[in-house]
All heavy atoms as an XYZ file, in Angstrom:
1023
protein
N      74.571    148.647     13.072
C      74.459    148.275     14.460
C      73.659    146.985     14.557
O      72.698    146.798     13.832
C      73.847    149.438     15.244
C      72.471    149.252     15.767
S      71.677    150.607     16.688
C      72.305    152.095     16.057
N      74.088    146.104     15.465
C      73.365    144.855     15.716
C      72.687    144.948     17.068
O      73.315    145.302     18.068
C      74.302    143.656     15.683
C      74.772    143.285     14.295
C      75.545    141.999     14.315
C      75.978    141.650     12.901
N      76.689    140.365     12.869
N      71.397    144.603     17.068
C      70.579    144.658     18.276
C      69.970    143.279     18.476
O      69.311    142.748     17.577
C      69.469    145.714     18.129
C      70.088    147.093     17.837
C      68.595    145.743     19.380
C      69.106    148.104     17.320
N      70.183    142.694     19.652
C      69.603    141.392     19.985
C      68.289    141.598     20.719
O      68.130    142.541     21.499
C      70.567    140.587     20.850
N      67.347    140.708     20.454
C      66.033    140.734     21.101
C      65.734    139.311     21.557
O      65.940    138.365     20.797
C      64.946    141.196     20.096
C      63.589    141.223     20.740
C      65.295    142.551     19.506
N      65.248    139.138     22.789
C      64.862    137.792     23.202
C      63.461    137.509     22.684
O      62.573    138.352     22.738
C      64.956    137.574     24.732
C      64.052    138.522     25.490
C      66.385    137.686     25.213
C      63.816    138.088     26.918
N      63.295    136.310     22.123
C      62.030    135.974     21.487
C      61.849    134.470     21.410
O      62.817    133.715     21.467
C      61.964    136.595     20.069
O      60.670    136.396     19.501
C      63.035    136.032     19.149
N      60.616    134.069     21.274
C      60.329    132.662     20.993
C      59.823    132.482     19.567
O      59.960    131.416     18.991
C      59.294    132.118     21.989
C      59.869    132.002     23.389
O      61.004    131.507     23.535
O      59.196    132.430     24.338
N      59.246    133.550     19.007
C      58.628    133.438     17.678
C      59.218    134.363     16.612
O      58.799    134.337     15.470
C      57.120    133.695     17.786
C      56.779    135.095     18.270
O      57.691    135.950     18.396
O      55.585    135.342     18.536
N      60.181    135.204     16.985
C      60.786    136.115     16.027
C      59.992    137.383     15.775
O      60.449    138.271     15.071
N      58.827    137.490     16.382
C      57.963    138.651     16.170
C      57.693    139.428     17.448
O      57.500    140.636     17.422
C      56.632    138.208     15.565
C      56.780    137.577     14.209
C      55.465    137.043     13.697
C      55.733    136.306     12.397
N      54.583    135.638     11.885
N      57.636    138.705     18.563
C      57.280    139.290     19.852
C      58.457    139.171     20.813
O      59.090    138.109     20.883
C      56.061    138.567     20.453
O      55.000    138.590     19.508
C      55.612    139.210     21.745
N      58.717    140.234     21.563
C      59.769    140.184     22.570
C      59.243    139.390     23.763
O      58.158    139.664     24.270
C      60.182    141.602     23.004
C      60.736    142.381     21.805
C      61.221    141.534     24.122
C      61.105    143.807     22.118
N      60.028    138.416     24.193
C      59.630    137.561     25.313
C      59.569    138.344     26.614
O      60.279    139.326     26.806
C      60.603    136.394     25.463
O      60.571    135.577     24.320
N      58.728    137.857     27.521
C      58.522    138.492     28.819
C      59.696    138.286     29.765
O      59.896    139.066     30.679
C      57.257    137.931     29.482
C      55.995    138.292     28.767
C      55.412    139.604     29.266
O      55.994    140.310     30.074
N      54.244    139.929     28.769
N      60.475    137.210     29.578
C      61.516    136.883     30.547
C      62.776    136.389     29.852
O      62.733    135.420     29.096
C      61.007    135.821     31.526
C      61.892    135.652     32.714
N      63.013    134.858     32.690
C      61.840    136.188     33.948
C      63.600    134.906     33.873
N      62.908    135.708     34.652
N      63.882    137.034     30.128
C      65.172    136.702     29.530
C      65.534    135.228     29.687
O      65.883    134.558     28.724
C      66.265    137.586     30.143
C      67.662    137.203     29.753
C      68.124    137.436     28.469
C      68.516    136.606     30.673
C      69.412    137.082     28.105
C      69.801    136.255     30.313
C      70.260    136.489     29.027
N      65.461    134.711     30.903
C      65.921    133.353     31.175
C      65.112    132.262     30.513
O      65.621    131.189     30.236
N      63.840    132.521     30.243
C      62.966    131.492     29.670
C      62.901    131.520     28.151
O      62.419    130.576     27.538
C      61.564    131.646     30.243
C      61.524    131.351     31.724
C      60.100    131.377     32.247
N      60.127    131.263     33.692
C      59.720    132.208     34.517
N      59.206    133.325     34.054
N      59.796    132.031     35.814
N      63.345    132.604     27.535
C      63.255    132.733     26.070
C      64.124    131.679     25.386
O      65.182    131.300     25.889
C      63.685    134.128     25.644
N      63.674    131.223     24.219
C      64.356    130.165     23.484
C      65.383    130.687     22.472
O      66.286    129.965     22.087
C      63.320    129.328     22.722
C      62.303    128.662     23.620
C      62.920    127.563     24.444
O      63.663    126.741     23.947
N      62.632    127.558     25.724
N      65.199    131.925     22.019
C      66.036    132.432     20.927
C      66.391    133.902     21.114
O      65.742    134.621     21.879
C      65.298    132.315     19.589
C      64.820    130.957     19.267
N      65.637    129.956     18.796
C      63.585    130.406     19.353
C      64.933    128.857     18.611
N      63.684    129.103     18.948
N      67.384    134.294     20.356
C      67.667    135.710     20.121
C      67.317    135.975     18.672
O      67.621    135.157     17.795
C      69.155    136.025     20.277
C      69.717    135.882     21.652
C      70.571    134.830     21.975
C      69.439    136.816     22.644
C      71.123    134.715     23.231
C      69.987    136.705     23.910
C      70.825    135.652     24.197
O      71.369    135.535     25.446
N      66.703    137.093     18.413
C      66.634    137.595     17.051
C      67.646    138.732     17.011
O      67.578    139.645     17.837
C      65.250    138.132     16.684
C      65.188    138.626     15.245
C      63.938    138.136     14.559
C      65.312    140.122     15.152
N      68.608    138.640     16.115
C      69.611    139.692     15.977
C      69.270    140.476     14.723
O      69.263    139.940     13.617
C      71.039    139.111     15.912
C      72.061    140.220     15.652
C      71.366    138.371     17.207
N      68.948    141.752     14.936
C      68.594    142.635     13.836
C      69.772    143.565     13.555
O      70.349    144.141     14.478
C      67.360    143.458     14.198
N      70.107    143.688     12.285
C      71.135    144.631     11.857
C      70.433    145.850     11.292
O      69.589    145.721     10.390
C      72.059    144.009     10.793
O      72.622    142.804     11.327
C      73.174    144.965     10.402
N      70.762    147.018     11.839
C      70.147    148.269     11.402
C      71.212    149.122     10.721
O      72.290    149.347     11.284
C      69.531    149.040     12.598
C      68.947    150.370     12.140
C      68.469    148.190     13.289
N      70.895    149.559      9.515
C      71.769    150.455      8.757
C      70.914    151.523      8.097
O      69.863    151.197      7.524
C      72.550    149.692      7.692
C      73.550    148.696      8.245
C      74.249    147.877      7.166
O      73.972    148.085      5.961
O      75.056    147.013      7.541
N      71.361    152.749      8.156
C      70.659    153.863      7.508
C      69.177    153.910      7.869
O      68.329    154.140      7.005
C      70.839    153.811      5.989
C      72.299    153.878      5.592
O      73.070    154.648      6.146
N      72.688    153.048      4.628
N      68.873    153.664      9.146
C      67.504    153.779      9.617
C      66.570    152.656      9.213
O      65.349    152.786      9.343
N      67.122    151.526      8.746
C      66.294    150.388      8.342
C      66.888    149.082      8.857
O      68.102    148.954      8.974
C      66.185    150.295      6.820
C      65.467    151.437      6.178
C      65.326    151.214      4.676
O      65.851    150.262      4.107
N      64.599    152.103      4.019
N      66.003    148.125      9.122
C      66.465    146.778      9.459
C      66.835    146.102      8.142
O      65.988    145.925      7.267
C      65.376    145.976     10.201
C      65.024    146.666     11.524
C      65.848    144.541     10.441
C      63.841    146.050     12.251
N      68.120    145.769      8.003
C      68.599    145.193      6.742
C      68.847    143.693      6.838
O      69.026    143.025      5.815
C      69.875    145.909      6.234
C      69.567    147.368      5.899
C      71.012    145.803      7.233
N      68.863    143.158      8.065
C      69.064    141.721      8.227
C      68.479    141.271      9.556
O      68.503    142.006     10.536
C      70.559    141.375      8.181
C      70.803    139.886      8.093
O      70.142    139.181      7.346
N      71.761    139.395      8.857
N      67.925    140.053      9.568
C      67.417    139.413     10.786
C      67.997    138.009     10.840
O      67.976    137.293      9.850
C      65.891    139.285     10.726
C      65.146    140.557     10.867
C      63.634    140.283     10.664
N      62.849    141.461     10.850
C      62.717    142.420      9.953
N      63.325    142.329      8.800
N      61.979    143.471     10.210
N      68.477    137.650     12.014
C      69.062    136.322     12.192
C      68.574    135.738     13.508
O      68.712    136.356     14.558
C      70.584    136.447     12.211
C      71.315    135.163     12.465
C      72.818    135.374     12.666
O      73.304    136.510     12.516
O      73.472    134.378     12.990
N      67.986    134.551     13.460
C      67.577    133.851     14.675
C      68.762    133.027     15.182
O      69.405    132.316     14.411
C      66.389    132.925     14.407
C      65.097    133.654     14.114
S      64.378    134.488     15.548
C      63.573    133.110     16.351
N      69.040    133.166     16.476
C      70.113    132.414     17.115
C      69.537    131.694     18.324
O      68.713    132.245     19.047
C      71.241    133.339     17.577
C      71.901    134.098     16.435
C      72.996    135.001     16.940
N      73.537    135.826     15.877
C      74.464    136.760     16.059
N      74.961    136.973     17.273
N      74.892    137.480     15.043
N      69.999    130.472     18.541
C      69.574    129.734     19.722
C      70.118    130.413     20.970
O      71.186    131.028     20.951
C      70.068    128.294     19.673
C      69.340    127.469     18.629
O      68.184    127.792     18.304
O      69.936    126.500     18.132
N      69.363    130.307     22.047
C      69.743    130.917     23.313
C      69.676    129.875     24.418
O      68.693    129.161     24.532
C      68.785    132.070     23.652
C      69.129    132.779     24.937
C      67.981    133.731     25.285
C      67.815    133.857     26.755
N      67.539    132.643     27.476
N      70.723    129.786     25.200
C      70.666    128.940     26.382
C      69.672    129.567     27.355
O      69.549    130.784     27.428
C      72.040    128.841     27.047
C      73.153    128.160     26.263
C      74.444    128.174     27.079
C      72.772    126.745     25.899
N      68.985    128.712     28.095
C      68.012    129.199     29.067
C      68.105    128.422     30.361
O      68.999    127.590     30.552
N      67.164    128.688     31.249
C      67.153    128.030     32.562
C      67.193    126.511     32.439
O      67.837    125.841     33.245
C      65.914    128.438     33.365
C      65.933    129.856     33.834
N      67.020    130.439     34.448
C      64.986    130.823     33.780
C      66.744    131.678     34.759
N      65.519    131.952     34.370
N      66.511    125.947     31.443
C      66.467    124.490     31.298
C      67.835    123.884     31.023
O      68.100    122.749     31.405
C      65.502    124.093     30.173
C      64.076    124.422     30.514
O      63.721    124.558     31.685
N      63.241    124.554     29.504
N      68.719    124.633     30.364
C      70.053    124.125     30.055
C      70.909    123.957     31.305
O      71.886    123.222     31.300
C      70.765    125.064     29.078
C      70.146    125.100     27.731
N      69.183    126.022     27.381
C      70.325    124.313     26.652
C      68.809    125.811     26.133
N      69.490    124.783     25.670
N      70.540    124.634     32.361
C      71.342    124.627     33.577
C      70.689    123.855     34.728
O      71.172    123.881     35.846
C      71.615    126.070     34.038
C      72.312    126.895     32.997
C      71.633    127.877     32.304
C      73.648    126.682     32.693
C      72.268    128.637     31.340
C      74.295    127.433     31.728
C      73.610    128.414     31.054
N      69.610    123.137     34.444
C      68.847    122.479     35.506
C      69.652    121.421     36.247
O      69.396    121.167     37.425
C      67.560    121.876     34.947
O      67.860    120.917     33.959
N      70.643    120.824     35.600
C      71.436    119.786     36.267
C      72.633    120.356     37.021
O      73.313    119.635     37.738
C      71.925    118.759     35.239
O      72.799    119.387     34.315
N      72.885    121.648     36.871
C      74.007    122.274     37.569
C      73.593    122.690     38.977
O      72.424    122.953     39.233
C      74.504    123.492     36.791
C      75.142    123.130     35.471
C      75.693    124.367     34.766
O      75.752    125.444     35.327
N      76.098    124.187     33.524
N      74.580    122.769     39.882
C      74.261    123.209     41.253
C      73.664    124.610     41.249
O      74.017    125.451     40.425
C      75.622    123.207     41.955
C      76.548    122.453     41.074
C      75.981    122.472     39.695
N      72.744    124.836     42.154
C      72.069    126.126     42.273
C      72.341    126.689     43.658
O      72.073    126.033     44.658
C      70.560    125.946     42.066
C      69.791    127.224     42.103
N      69.803    128.105     41.065
C      69.001    127.764     43.055
C      69.046    129.149     41.371
N      68.546    128.962     42.581
N      72.913    127.897     43.696
C      73.199    128.524     44.988
C      71.934    129.135     45.563
O      71.136    129.718     44.842
C      74.259    129.625     44.827
C      75.638    129.081     44.545
C      76.700    130.179     44.556
O      76.500    131.209     45.234
O      77.710    129.978     43.886
N      71.765    128.987     46.864
C      70.647    129.621     47.545
C      70.885    131.125     47.601
O      72.019    131.565     47.813
C      70.501    129.068     48.964
C      70.078    127.616     49.016
C      68.698    127.374     48.450
O      67.800    128.204     48.682
O      68.523    126.362     47.750
N      69.821    131.892     47.381
C      69.955    133.340     47.460
C      70.042    133.760     48.914
O      69.381    133.208     49.784
C      68.776    134.015     46.769
C      68.807    133.794     45.269
C      67.727    134.554     44.535
O      67.055    135.399     45.138
O      67.562    134.286     43.339
N      70.875    134.746     49.149
C      71.041    135.273     50.505
C      70.026    136.390     50.723
O      69.726    137.144     49.797
C      72.459    135.779     50.672
C      73.501    134.674     50.562
C      74.916    135.238     50.644
C      75.928    134.121     50.584
N      76.209    133.621     49.285
N      69.506    136.518     51.921
C      68.559    137.599     52.200
C      69.162    138.959     51.850
O      70.316    139.236     52.171
C      68.304    137.480     53.708
C      68.651    136.057     54.039
C      69.752    135.674     53.087
N      68.396    139.766     51.166
C      68.841    141.102     50.783
C      69.684    141.150     49.526
O      70.027    142.215     49.038
N      70.044    139.970     48.984
C      70.850    139.915     47.759
C      69.903    139.888     46.561
O      69.002    139.072     46.504
C      71.717    138.652     47.765
C      72.558    138.476     46.517
C      73.381    137.185     46.561
O      73.407    136.488     47.570
N      74.026    136.872     45.463
N      70.101    140.781     45.587
C      69.239    140.766     44.404
C      69.312    139.418     43.674
O      70.339    138.743     43.689
C      69.791    141.883     43.529
C      70.524    142.777     44.472
C      71.051    141.869     45.546
N      68.221    139.047     43.041
C      68.087    137.779     42.325
C      69.190    137.590     41.280
O      69.451    138.467     40.476
C      66.709    137.736     41.647
C      66.489    136.523     40.805
N      66.352    135.266     41.336
C      66.396    136.373     39.464
C      66.166    134.400     40.359
N      66.195    135.049     39.221
N      69.850    136.431     41.343
C      70.803    136.041     40.314
C      72.111    136.797     40.303
O      72.768    136.876     39.266
N      72.523    137.326     41.436
C      73.756    138.109     41.455
C      74.955    137.352     42.031
O      76.042    137.911     42.126
C      73.565    139.423     42.245
O      73.096    139.120     43.554
C      72.584    140.352     41.553
N      74.772    136.087     42.376
C      75.885    135.286     42.881
C      76.807    134.888     41.723
O      76.455    135.024     40.554
C      75.357    134.048     43.618
C      74.510    133.178     42.714
O      75.071    132.279     42.043
O      73.273    133.411     42.639
N      77.994    134.389     42.044
C      79.009    134.058     41.038
C      78.537    132.972     40.068
O      78.782    133.060     38.863
C      80.307    133.635     41.722
N      77.863    131.947     40.570
C      77.392    130.865     39.697
C      76.359    131.394     38.702
O      76.391    131.034     37.512
C      76.797    129.732     40.526
N      75.466    132.254     39.171
C      74.462    132.837     38.270
C      75.119    133.729     37.222
O      74.744    133.715     36.048
C      73.426    133.644     39.063
O      72.668    132.787     39.884
N      76.104    134.510     37.650
C      76.820    135.380     36.712
C      77.438    134.543     35.593
O      77.334    134.892     34.410
C      77.887    136.194     37.455
C      78.724    137.051     36.574
N      78.222    138.140     35.886
C      80.043    136.978     36.246
C      79.195    138.705     35.187
N      80.306    138.016     35.395
N      78.050    133.428     35.952
C      78.650    132.543     34.952
C      77.592    132.013     33.976
O      77.821    131.970     32.759
C      79.383    131.382     35.635
C      80.107    130.505     34.633
O      80.809    130.988     33.760
N      79.918    129.201     34.761
N      76.427    131.646     34.493
C      75.336    131.166     33.622
C      74.868    132.281     32.688
O      74.633    132.050     31.502
C      74.171    130.657     34.467
C      74.477    129.383     35.217
C      73.354    129.027     36.177
C      73.753    127.866     37.056
N      72.762    127.580     38.097
N      74.733    133.490     33.218
C      74.293    134.618     32.385
C      75.306    134.907     31.277
O      74.924    135.221     30.148
C      74.076    135.865     33.240
C      73.001    135.702     34.253
N      73.117    136.223     35.522
C      71.805    135.081     34.198
C      72.019    135.908     36.206
N      71.219    135.220     35.424
N      76.593    134.782     31.598
C      77.615    134.985     30.572
C      77.498    133.919     29.489
O      77.628    134.228     28.297
C      79.019    134.989     31.193
C      79.354    136.182     32.079
C      80.757    136.036     32.658
C      79.199    137.502     31.339
N      77.241    132.677     29.889
C      77.053    131.612     28.895
C      75.817    131.883     28.039
O      75.835    131.669     26.825
C      76.911    130.263     29.593
C      78.188    129.755     30.226
C      77.966    128.445     30.942
O      77.576    127.459     30.318
N      78.193    128.426     32.247
N      74.747    132.365     28.675
C      73.507    132.650     27.948
C      73.705    133.766     26.926
O      73.055    133.774     25.879
C      72.398    133.057     28.934
C      71.949    131.934     29.838
S      70.975    132.546     31.219
C      69.336    132.350     30.572
N      74.603    134.688     27.210
C      74.806    135.829     26.319
C      75.962    135.645     25.341
O      76.237    136.532     24.526
C      75.007    137.107     27.137
O      76.151    137.006     27.957
N      76.606    134.509     25.370
C      77.743    134.245     24.481
C      77.357    134.407     23.006
O      78.160    134.877     22.197
C      78.290    132.837     24.734
C      79.514    132.489     23.923
C      80.744    133.323     24.292
O      80.886    133.686     25.467
O      81.541    133.615     23.388
N      76.143    134.057     22.655
C      75.703    134.091     21.260
C      75.489    135.499     20.708
O      75.293    135.663     19.505
C      74.403    133.297     21.107
N      75.540    136.509     21.579
C      75.254    137.873     21.107
C      76.383    138.850     21.422
O      76.170    140.055     21.504
C      73.913    138.400     21.667
C      73.926    138.404     23.204
C      72.751    137.612     21.098
C      72.813    139.212     23.838
N      77.588    138.365     21.554
C      78.707    139.246     21.898
C      79.008    140.267     20.799
O      79.705    141.250     21.058
C      79.985    138.438     22.215
O      80.302    137.613     21.094
C      79.788    137.594     23.465
N      78.478    140.065     19.608
C      78.679    141.018     18.509
C      77.596    142.101     18.484
O      77.580    142.940     17.585
C      78.725    140.288     17.171
C      77.457    139.501     16.865
O      76.745    139.098     17.816
O      77.174    139.277     15.674
N      76.710    142.107     19.467
C      75.597    143.058     19.515
C      75.893    144.183     20.505
O      76.576    143.977     21.492
C      74.303    142.359     19.924
S      73.798    141.089     18.748
N      75.332    145.352     20.243
C      75.535    146.472     21.163
C      74.442    146.561     22.214
O      74.627    147.197     23.244
C      75.668    147.788     20.414
C      74.400    148.384     19.896
C      74.624    149.790     19.356
O      75.466    149.965     18.476
O      73.939    150.699     19.830
N      73.296    145.923     21.960
C      72.187    146.011     22.910
C      71.403    144.709     22.923
O      71.425    143.936     21.965
C      71.259    147.165     22.543
N      70.700    144.481     24.037
C      69.776    143.358     24.196
C      68.457    143.916     24.699
O      68.409    144.550     25.754
C      70.319    142.340     25.198
C      69.327    141.251     25.626
C      68.946    140.372     24.440
C      69.901    140.425     26.759
N      67.389    143.691     23.937
C      66.056    144.157     24.310
C      65.250    142.997     24.867
O      65.228    141.906     24.290
C      65.337    144.745     23.095
C      66.097    145.777     22.268
C      65.231    146.280     21.124
C      66.591    146.915     23.121
N      64.602    143.216     25.992
C      63.720    142.211     26.577
C      62.618    142.915     27.347
O      62.662    144.119     27.551
C      64.484    141.237     27.446
S      65.299    141.972     28.844
N      61.605    142.154     27.757
C      60.491    142.745     28.511
C      60.520    142.370     29.978
O      59.675    142.800     30.742
C      59.164    142.347     27.872
C      59.009    143.007     26.525
C      57.701    142.806     25.828
N      56.665    142.170     26.587
C      55.663    141.481     26.060
N      55.562    141.352     24.772
N      54.768    140.933     26.807
N      61.494    141.578     30.384
C      61.648    141.204     31.782
C      62.966    140.490     31.993
O      63.418    139.756     31.117
N      63.568    140.733     33.164
C      64.896    140.173     33.421
C      65.210    140.353     34.900
O      64.743    141.296     35.530
C      65.892    140.942     32.542
C      67.334    140.714     32.792
S      68.376    141.720     31.685
C      68.392    140.717     30.229
N      66.009    139.448     35.426
C      66.475    139.587     36.799
C      67.640    140.562     36.881
O      68.339    140.800     35.897
N      67.855    141.087     38.050
C      68.933    142.047     38.271
C      70.292    141.451     37.929
O      71.132    142.113     37.315
C      68.919    142.536     39.734
O      67.653    143.137     39.999
C      70.027    143.528     40.004
N      70.513    140.207     38.306
C      71.798    139.563     38.027
C      72.073    139.445     36.546
O      73.183    139.732     36.080
N      71.066    139.037     35.776
C      71.237    138.926     34.323
C      71.526    140.294     33.717
O      72.404    140.443     32.866
C      69.991    138.310     33.690
N      70.799    141.301     34.172
C      70.973    142.666     33.677
C      72.422    143.119     33.881
O      73.066    143.632     32.967
C      69.994    143.580     34.412
C      69.892    144.993     33.895
C      68.972    145.318     32.899
C      70.672    146.006     34.422
C      68.850    146.624     32.436
C      70.554    147.308     33.969
C      69.640    147.611     32.974
O      69.531    148.910     32.525
N      72.939    142.900     35.085
C      74.307    143.317     35.391
C      75.341    142.483     34.638
O      76.378    143.008     34.209
C      74.555    143.260     36.903
C      73.738    144.270     37.689
C      73.981    145.723     37.270
O      75.138    146.080     36.944
O      73.013    146.508     37.277
N      75.069    141.188     34.439
C      75.993    140.338     33.694
C      76.062    140.747     32.221
O      77.143    140.742     31.625
C      75.570    138.865     33.792
O      75.691    138.399     35.122
N      74.935    141.105     31.649
C      74.902    141.569     30.257
C      75.704    142.869     30.143
O      76.498    143.043     29.212
C      73.449    141.781     29.773
C      72.651    140.478     29.837
C      73.417    142.381     28.370
C      73.128    139.372     28.964
N      75.513    143.778     31.091
C      76.279    145.031     31.088
C      77.779    144.757     31.187
O      78.577    145.445     30.547
C      75.840    145.938     32.247
C      74.573    146.687     31.964
C      74.055    147.556     33.083
C      75.021    148.217     33.983
N      74.377    149.048     35.019
N      78.163    143.752     31.972
C      79.579    143.415     32.132
C      80.199    142.942     30.822
O      81.415    143.014     30.651
C      79.745    142.341     33.209
N      79.371    142.483     29.898
C      79.823    142.067     28.571
C      79.897    143.239     27.592
O      80.134    143.049     26.421
C      78.839    141.046     27.985
C      79.235    139.648     28.222
C      78.701    138.816     27.043
N      78.789    137.439     27.362
C      79.880    136.711     27.146
N      80.941    137.230     26.605
N      79.891    135.446     27.483
N      79.629    144.442     28.086
C      79.563    145.636     27.237
C      78.437    145.561     26.209
O      78.561    146.061     25.095
C      80.901    145.923     26.566
C      81.952    146.325     27.564
O      81.681    147.107     28.467
N      83.142    145.775     27.432
N      77.351    144.914     26.606
C      76.107    144.900     25.835
C      75.106    145.684     26.672
O      74.992    145.457     27.880
C      75.606    143.461     25.592
C      76.641    142.660     24.799
C      74.254    143.472     24.884
C      76.346    141.174     24.725
N      74.379    146.590     26.057
C      73.435    147.429     26.801
C      72.090    146.712     26.929
O      71.355    146.588     25.952
C      73.252    148.751     26.070
C      72.376    149.714     26.805
C      72.321    151.036     26.075
N      71.479    151.959     26.812
C      71.014    153.080     26.322
N      71.322    153.432     25.085
N      70.252    153.857     27.043
N      71.747    146.231     28.126
C      70.432    145.603     28.302
C      69.365    146.684     28.418
O      69.582    147.722     29.042
C      70.578    144.829     29.613
C      71.626    145.575     30.369
C      72.541    146.199     29.356
N      68.221    146.445     27.800
C      67.104    147.392     27.840
C      65.834    146.623     28.149
O      65.475    145.690     27.430
C      66.938    148.099     26.496
C      68.141    148.916     26.034
S      68.457    150.386     27.005
C      67.070    151.387     26.594
N      65.157    147.015     29.230
C      63.864    146.433     29.579
C      62.811    147.353     28.957
O      62.687    148.509     29.345
C      63.655    146.366     31.109
C      64.866    145.749     31.810
C      62.363    145.627     31.435
C      65.192    144.351     31.426
N      62.082    146.829     27.996
C      61.116    147.641     27.273
C      59.694    147.170     27.519
O      59.476    146.017     27.898
C      61.420    147.646     25.760
O      60.498    148.501     25.089
C      61.331    146.238     25.162
N      58.749    148.060     27.286
C      57.339    147.658     27.331
C      56.792    147.477     25.913
O      55.612    147.216     25.728
C      56.505    148.661     28.130
C      56.616    150.076     27.598
O      57.316    150.307     26.599
O      55.987    150.971     28.193
N      57.660    147.586     24.920
C      57.267    147.388     23.521
C      57.344    145.893     23.213
O      58.409    145.286     23.348
C      58.178    148.173     22.560
C      58.167    149.660     22.907
C      57.763    147.932     21.114
C      59.219    150.487     22.172
N      56.248    145.294     22.787
C      56.219    143.850     22.525
C      56.688    143.491     21.117
O      57.285    142.436     20.909
C      54.809    143.314     22.754
N      56.438    144.351     20.144
C      56.770    144.063     18.746
C      58.279    144.224     18.509
O      58.850    145.283     18.798
C      55.992    145.008     17.825
C      56.277    144.737     16.364
O      55.718    143.766     15.829
O      57.084    145.492     15.763
N      58.913    143.183     17.968
C      60.359    143.176     17.756
C      60.801    144.349     16.889
O      61.694    145.113     17.264
C      60.817    141.828     17.139
C      62.236    141.922     16.613
C      60.691    140.700     18.156
N      60.203    144.498     15.705
C      60.644    145.551     14.785
C      60.452    146.940     15.387
O      61.318    147.806     15.255
C      59.907    145.458     13.452
C      60.330    144.251     12.620
O      61.286    143.554     13.011
O      59.704    144.013     11.571
N      59.327    147.152     16.044
C      59.058    148.448     16.658
C      60.094    148.778     17.733
O      60.604    149.899     17.807
C      57.649    148.459     17.250
C      57.231    149.780     17.851
C      55.847    149.742     18.476
O      55.063    148.805     18.214
O      55.554    150.668     19.254
N      60.426    147.790     18.555
C      61.406    148.006     19.626
C      62.805    148.234     19.062
O      63.538    149.104     19.539
C      61.397    146.817     20.587
N      63.180    147.462     18.061
C      64.500    147.626     17.444
C      64.643    149.034     16.882
O      65.655    149.709     17.103
C      64.741    146.560     16.347
C      65.928    146.917     15.465
C      64.953    145.186     16.989
N      63.628    149.506     16.175
C      63.703    150.840     15.590
C      63.656    151.926     16.672
O      64.329    152.954     16.543
C      62.608    151.038     14.545
C      62.796    150.163     13.302
S      64.480    150.175     12.607
C      64.675    151.909     12.205
N      62.914    151.699     17.740
C      62.894    152.658     18.846
C      64.287    152.770     19.459
O      64.761    153.867     19.767
C      61.864    152.254     19.899
N      64.964    151.632     19.626
C      66.327    151.659     20.156
C      67.250    152.384     19.180
O      68.022    153.273     19.575
C      66.858    150.245     20.428
C      68.293    150.291     20.897
C      68.593    150.522     22.230
C      69.345    150.174     19.991
C      69.908    150.620     22.660
C      70.660    150.272     20.412
C      70.937    150.501     21.737
O      72.243    150.613     22.150
N      67.192    152.016     17.915
C      68.075    152.608     16.906
C      67.892    154.119     16.806
O      68.842    154.850     16.530
C      67.832    151.950     15.549
N      66.670    154.578     17.061
C      66.369    156.010     16.978
C      66.514    156.732     18.322
O      66.162    157.904     18.427
C      64.950    156.218     16.425
C      64.847    155.783     14.983
O      65.766    155.976     14.196
N      63.727    155.157     14.620
N      67.000    156.012     19.341
C      67.208    156.626     20.652
C      65.921    156.978     21.372
O      65.900    157.851     22.224
N      64.833    156.258     21.052
C      63.527    156.595     21.627
C      62.962    155.490     22.512
O      61.778    155.496     22.806
C      62.547    156.920     20.515
C      63.004    158.123     19.718
C      61.976    158.603     18.760
C      62.576    159.783     18.027
N      61.661    160.700     17.526
N      63.807    154.582     22.941
C      63.340    153.501     23.807
C      63.623    153.879     25.263
O      64.584    154.582     25.553
C      64.015    152.158     23.424
C      63.233    150.979     23.987
C      65.473    152.146     23.828
C      63.611    149.662     23.359
N      62.755    153.434     26.148
C      62.910    153.701     27.577
C      63.338    152.409     28.260
O      62.746    151.352     28.028
C      61.587    154.217     28.187
C      61.202    155.546     27.532
C      61.705    154.365     29.699
C      59.808    156.004     27.853
N      64.368    152.495     29.098
C      64.829    151.342     29.861
C      64.054    151.321     31.176
O      64.281    152.139     32.060
C      66.321    151.443     30.119
C      66.924    150.181     30.704
O      66.215    149.139     30.739
O      68.083    150.220     31.127
N      63.120    150.380     31.286
C      62.250    150.275     32.466
C      62.922    149.426     33.547
O      62.485    148.307     33.837
C      60.893    149.682     32.077
C      60.056    150.626     31.285
N      59.337    151.643     31.856
C      59.852    150.705     29.945
C      58.687    152.318     30.915
N      58.986    151.780     29.752
N      63.973    149.968     34.162
C      64.709    149.224     35.192
C      63.843    148.913     36.417
O      64.167    148.012     37.181
C      65.998    149.959     35.612
C      67.008    149.978     34.485
C      65.698    151.351     36.105
N      62.716    149.606     36.552
C      61.818    149.296     37.663
C      61.185    147.905     37.508
O      60.632    147.355     38.457
C      60.723    150.373     37.795
C      59.657    150.349     36.732
C      60.014    151.062     35.418
O      61.163    151.525     35.262
O      59.130    151.144     34.545
N      61.297    147.315     36.318
C      60.744    145.980     36.074
C      61.752    144.865     36.360
O      61.432    143.690     36.194
C      60.258    145.864     34.629
C      59.060    146.756     34.349
C      58.544    146.530     32.936
C      57.317    147.371     32.688
N      56.708    147.068     31.400
N      62.966    145.228     36.761
C      63.946    144.199     37.128
C      63.438    143.451     38.367
O      62.782    144.042     39.216
C      65.304    144.819     37.436
C      66.080    145.374     36.241
C      67.311    146.112     36.723
C      66.451    144.275     35.276
N      63.728    142.181     38.429
C      63.326    141.393     39.606
C      64.503    140.584     40.119
O      65.529    140.514     39.520
C      62.142    140.482     39.259
C      62.423    139.491     38.175
N      62.254    139.793     36.842
C      62.902    138.236     38.220
C      62.589    138.745     36.104
N      62.996    137.797     36.912
């Protein structure tokens, strides 16, 4: 199984999906991490020159069509993964990742290896209350 984690340093899960610079993709086999691969990740800065839609009152953050397209571009690098672990994310990004058939998980675990193994062992909690 391949599990993506948003990170800037390869060791700590980043606080925010959109601002993270990289994905660490961990391959888990037989209860162990057997491979780690750092992949570049598009972020908010890559889209700064593109038009930005104003959010409508009562509409969750990042759920408009333009944002969905950006989230799909941001997740293009991890389409071979079954899950994405992060410590913070907007509702729109969360739903866009799910639309790609990747399971987004908002965790309170900061350590990459610990979170990956918690997911692999079915012991991670998805803190959807932290969506913004």
